[in-house]
N, C-alpha and C positions, 0 to 999 in steps of 0.2 A: 193253669193249663200250659203255660210256657215251660214251667219246670218239668212237667210230665213229658213234654215233647223232647226236652233235652235228655231226660233219662232214657226215653225210648231210643233216641239216636245213639246214645252211648252203648246200649245193649246190642243194637244192630251192628255198630262198629266193632264191638267185642267179638260178635259171632263171625264177622267177615275176617278179622285179623287172626282169630284162632284158626280158621280154615287155612290161612296163609302160613301157619307154622307155630301159632300159639302166642305171638306177641300181642300186647294190648297197649294203646297209647296212653300217655299221661293226661289226666284231667287237671290242668294247670290252674293255680290260684295265686294271685299276687297279694302280699301283705305289705307292700311298699318298700321292700328291701331290693337288693340288686338283681334278683332273679325270682323264680317261682317255686312253689312246692307242688307235689303231685298228691291229689286228694284221693283217699281210699275209704271205703265204707263196707257194709255187710254184703253188698251185691257186686261191687266192682273195685278192681285195683289194677293199675297198669302193670305190665310184665314184659320182660324181654323174651320170654318163652325159653324152651330148651335150646341149647346151643346146637346149631346145624351148620356144618362146614361145607362149603362148595367143593366141587371136584378139583383135582390138581390143575393148576394153571389159572385158577381164580382165587380171589381173596374175599374175606368178609370183614367189615369193620363196624364198630359201635361207637357212636359219638354222643357226648353230652356237652352242653354249652350254656353260657350265661344267657344267650338268646332264647333258650327254652328247649333245646334238644335234650332228650333223656334216653340214653342208650339207643339212639336211632340207628337202625341197621341199614347198611348198604353193601353191595357186592360190586366187584369189578374184575377186569382181566389183569393178570400178571403179564407185564410186557417183557419181551426178549431184549429189547434195547431201550435206551433212555435218551431223552432230549437234553441231556447234560444239565440236570437240575442244579440250582444254586447250592443245595445241601443234599449230599448222599449219605445215608446211614447204612453202613455195611454190616450185615448180619454175620457174625463171626463165631462159628461153632468150635473153632480151635481154642477159644478162650472159655473155659468151663469154671463155674464158681459154685456158690451154695445152692442147695435144693430147698424148695418151698415146703414149709409145714402147713400153713394155712392162714386164713383171715377170719375175723369175727368180732364179737362184742361181749359185754358182760351182762349176765343175768343177776343184777343186783336186786335187793328187796324193792327198790323204787321201780325198776324196770318191770318186775313181775306185777306189782300193784297196778301200774299203768296199763299193761297188756290186759290184765283181768278186769279192768274197769270198763272194757268194751264188751259188746255182745259176743256170743260165741262165734258167730259167723265172721264178725270183724276181726276177732282174735285170730281165727284161722287164716284170714287174708294177710294179717301182719306176719304171722309165723311163716306162711308160705313165701311171702316176699323176701324174707331173710334166708330161709333154709332149703326151699324146694328147688327142683331143677327149672321151674318156671320163674324163680326169683334169682337172687344173687349168690346163692349157694355158699353161705357161711359154713365153715367147718370147725371153727374154734369158738369156744365159749368159756369165758372166765367166770368163776363162781366165788364170791367172797365167803370165807369161813366165818359165819356168824355176822354180826352187824358191822356196818361201816357208816360213813356220813350219809350215804344214800339209803338210809333206813328211817323208819318213823319212830324207833325207840333204840335204846342202847342195851345190848345183851350179849352174852357169850353162851356156850353150850355147857359150861361147868362152873357155875357160880357159887358152889358150896365150898367155903373156905377149908383148906386143909385136905381136900379130896384128891390126894396125889395119885391114887389109882384110878381116878375118874369113874368111880362107881355110879355117880349120879349124872354122868354125861348124857345129854339128850339133844337131838336136833330141835329147832324151834318151829313154830307153826309157819313161819316164813319159808322154811325149807319144805316141810311136808305138805302144806296146803297150797303153796304158790310156786316156788322155784322148781321143785322136783317134778310136779305134773307138767309144767311148761317145758322143761328140758326133755322129758319123755315124748311130748308131742313134737318138739323140734327134731328129735332123733328119728321119729317115725316118718317125718316129711323129707328128711335129707337122703339123697341117693348116695352120699358119701358118709363114712363114719365120722361122728363128731369127736373132736379132741377137746375134752374138758380140762381146764387147769384151775387150781384153787389157790387163793391167797388169803392169809389172815391179816386182820388189821390190829387186833390187840389180843393178848392173853387175858384170862380172867384177872380181875383186879387184885385178888389175893396172892397172885404170883408175882406182882410187880413192886418195884421199889417205892412208887408213889401211891400205891393202893387205889388207883383210879384207871379207867380205860382211856382217859384223855390226858393231855399234858406230858411233860417230860418224865419218862420212866423206862426202866429196863427190867428184865427178869431179875429176881432177887438172887444174890450170891454170884457164884461163878459157874461157867459151863461145866457140866458133869455132876452138878448137885441135884437134889430132889426136885427143885423147881424147874430146872432145864429138862430133866427127864420127864416130868409131868407134861411140860409144854410139847415136847416131842411126841409123847403118847397121844396128846390131843389130836395131832395130825392123823395118826393111825385110826383113832376112833371116828374121826370125821369120814375118812375113806371107808371104814367098815360100815358106817350107817348109810352112806349113799349107795354102797354096793348092795345093800338089802333091797334097794329099789331098782336094781339092775342098771345102775349108773357107775361106770368106772372112769377113772381119771388118767389122762395122758401125763399130767405133770402137776407139781405144786411149786410155789415160790417160797423161799425161806422167810419172807416177810414183806408185806406191802410197805414201800417207802420207809425203810428202817431209819433213815436220817431224820424223819419227822419226829420220832420219839426222843430225839436228843434236843428238841427245841422247847424251851420253857413256855408254858401256857399254850401248847399246841391245842387247837380247838376241838378236834374230834379224835376218834379212836386211832391209837398208834402204839407202837412198841419199839423202843430204841435199840439199835445195834450199831456199833462201829464195825468196820470191816474185820477188825481183829476178833471182836466178840462173835460176829456171824461165823467166821472161820472156825472158832473153837466150839461153838454150838453145833455146827454141822459135823465136825470131827468127833465130838464126844457124845452127842445126843441124837440129833435129827437124822444124820446119815446112818448110824447103826440101827436106829428104830425102823427106818424105812426098809433097809436091806434085810432085816430079820423078820419082816412082816409079810403077810400075804400080798402086800402091795409093792413088792421089791422091784417090779417093773415100772413103777411110776418114776418119771424123770424129775430131777430137782434143779430148779433155776435159782441162781443167786441174784443179788442186787434188787431188782424190781423197783427201781428208783431212777432218778435223772441220769442221763448218759454222761453228763459232765463229771460224774464220779468215776468214770473210766479214763484210763485203764487202771488207776491205782486200786480200786476195789477188787478188780479181778486179780491183780498182782498179789494182794494180801491173801485172798482166799485160795486161789488156784496155785499160788507159789508154795503152798504147804501140802505135800502129798497126803497127809492125814485127812484133810478136808476134800482135796481135789478129787480123790477117788470116788466120792459120792455125788459129785456134781456133773450135770450134763450140759447146762446152758446158762446164759446170762440174759436176764430180762431188763428192758429199759423202758422208761416213760418219756413222753415227748415234750413236757411242759417248758423246759429250758433249752430245747434243741438249738435255738438261735444264738445261744451264748458262746458255745464252743463248736468249731467245725467238726463235721462227722468224721473226717479223716483222722483227726487227732484223738477221737474217742472210740468210735466203732472200728475204724480202720486200724488204729494202733492196737486195739484189743484183739482183733482177729489175727493180726500179724504175730502177736505174742502168744496167743492161745487158740490156734486154728482148729483144735479138736473139740472146742466147746462152742455150741451154736449160739448165735445172737437172736433175740426175739423181742419184738416190741409189744409190751403187755398192757399199756394204757395210754389213751389220748382222748381229749375232748376240747372243744372250743367253748368260749364263754366263761372261762374260769378266772380270768384276770379282772380286776376292778374296773378297768377302762372299757371292757367289752362284755360285761356280766350278762349271763343268762341266754335266753332263746332269741334268735333272730330268724324268723321264718322266711326262707327263700334266699339266705345269704350265699352268694356265689363265692365271695372271698373266702369263706370258711371251707367250701369245697376245694378250692385251689390250694389252700394251706394243707389240707389232708393229702391231696394228691402229690404235692411237692414233697411232703415229709415221707410219704410211703416210697416214692421213687428214690429219694436220697438214701433212705434206710436200705432199700433193696440193693442199691448200687454200692452199699458198704456192708454187705454180707449178712444182713438181717434176713431171717427165714420166715417171718410172718409178722402180722400187724393186727393188734387188737384195739378196737374202739372201746370206749367206756360204756355207759348205760345204753342198752338196746332200745329203750323207749323212755321218754320223760313227758311230763305234762307241760302246759303252756307257760308255767312259771319256771320250768327247768328243775322240777323236783318230782316227788317230795324228797326233802333233805332235812334231817332233824336240826342241823345247825345253819340252815338257809344258805348253804354253799351251792347255789343254783348254777347250772351250766347248760349247755346245749346238747342235742342228740340228733342223730340222723333220722330218727322217727319221733314225732311229737303227737301225743294223743289228745283228742278233745271229746271226752266221754259224753258230754251233754248233747253232742251232735252224732255220737257213735261214729266218729271219723278219726282217721289218723293221717298225718301229713308226712310224706317222704321228702326230706330236705335234700338240697343239692349234695350235701355230704354223703347221703345214702348212695347216690349214683357214683360219686367219686370212689367210694370203697368198691362198688360193683365192678369198676373197670379192672380191678385186680382179683377180687374174690371169685367172680364167676368164671374167669378165664385162665386162672393159674391154679390148677388142682395140686394137691400134695404130690411131691416128687418132681414138679417142674424145676428145671435147672437154669439158672441165669447164665447167659452167654454174652459174648462181646457184641457191642453195637458201635462201630467205629465211624465217627463223623468225618466228613471231608473238609469241614470248615467249622469255625466257632459259630454258635447259634444260641438264641434264647430258648430254643425248644428243649424241654426236659424229657429224657427218654430212658427206657430200660427194656431189655430183651430177654426172652426165655425160650427154651425148648420144653414143650409139654411131654409127659410120659409117653403119649401116643406118637411123638416125633414131630408134631406140628409146631410151626413157628409162631411166636407172639411178640409183638412190639407195642408198647404203651407210650403214648406221647402226651405232653401237657404244654399248652401255650398260655402263659399268664400275661402275655402282652396284649396291646391294643391293636395290633396289626396281624393279618393272616400271614402264615408262613408256608412257603412252598418247599417241598422236599420229596425225596424218593427213598424207599427202603430197597436195598439191593441184597437179595439172597442168591449167592452163586449157584445154588441148587435149582432155582426156579426162574429167577429174573427180577424185574423191577416192579415195585408198586409206587406209582407216581400219584401224589395227592397234595391237598392243601389242608392245613390245620387252621381253622378260623380263629379269630381273636377270642381270648378267654374261653378256651375249649379244651377238652381232653378226648382221646380216642384210642381204642384198642383194636389192633389189626391181627388177624389170624389167617393162616394159610397152610395147606398141606404141602409137605416137602417131598413126599414119595408117592 
């Protein structure tokens, strides 16, 4: 009886909050970590609702915190004068930088399996939470080309030895029965076009020097030969087959973590490239194949590996005009970001090659041995996400892609038990899913920075522990995102000369997105 009363209260609360603009509060649950998850099921899921901006002279903000706030909305007056705050952040539109492509996650086999393990109604709530205007409005989805470690089996699309023309190429049931239907549902929910990008983990084993999908191995022979031509053709066939389902791709990467395939006994699917081999493969095979195909508009990203490999990797590939003419961007992973400062990698690369965009293509927590797997309610992991996104954006990165869209309680499935964490964790036995603090961390960017938003200056009046970034949206509205990883609240003011001051306090261990109309 008590549980029925709780459910009734939640339904009534949902009706009231929808009437106030569509937002629905988090149903919090603690699992003993530093914060809480928000529980969703077939009939209820919290939601920030569609974005509604107040009239000029007012601002709106959305706050999430270790204390339990989850995109909590508040509005206030923009002041004409300030009480001389300790910290003033000056919104400086004279400084213009990169434009945003988007934010999102990966539709791996594991993610699809987990989403489909729920009832249809709960699946709908999960997809709406990610892609609809009531949710956090992801616009980027990474799609592995065939299997990766987050698969339940090892496969490629062309396992017939010697099939250089790929006459026996075919998508797997993981594509046709799981990933493609979910991608189509996501696209139908999204008010913005989805930008899909594809990444391969390994070529078929018969194309490789070690005749295996795992372990140290490269394509046989040298770029320009029949093996490299066949591998380039594999990309085209993948794009062809997805196009049959009305799914087109914004981009492909030249290889997922090409350095992994140069490591002896690497435990899951990989294909090795040095920067020199990737350069020559693009110049001789992949670039010409894409440019002469019906998919010539698909963008090509190099690296797709740890940013500490920059700027050398970019110098080798982009320093050769034979390869550079086919390349559009540089994709980076986050796993070793703390090893080398962003300015020495991302900043240096942008300075050398400003015409090629930088894009963050993979991130997850729980991947290292000392922090393995899922931690339900971890606020530290949310802060690590927000810190990395802000750092990337402030160093010319145009978008940020999480890894698996959904995992189970073990952090899988994963055929080599390489379990990690995810912003959404499913529990099929209860027909529930849990939105982790990381989900809301991503939301502070994905929902409020649509494609085309441009980073502008945000000049602090003094040094501070507050981490910040600022943007102009395509509609001309201002956006400032702040992160406080400290244990004390921080007082500050945002000053936009066009409208005035927003005076506020950022609580300990919180993040907040501010938006206001400038005209």
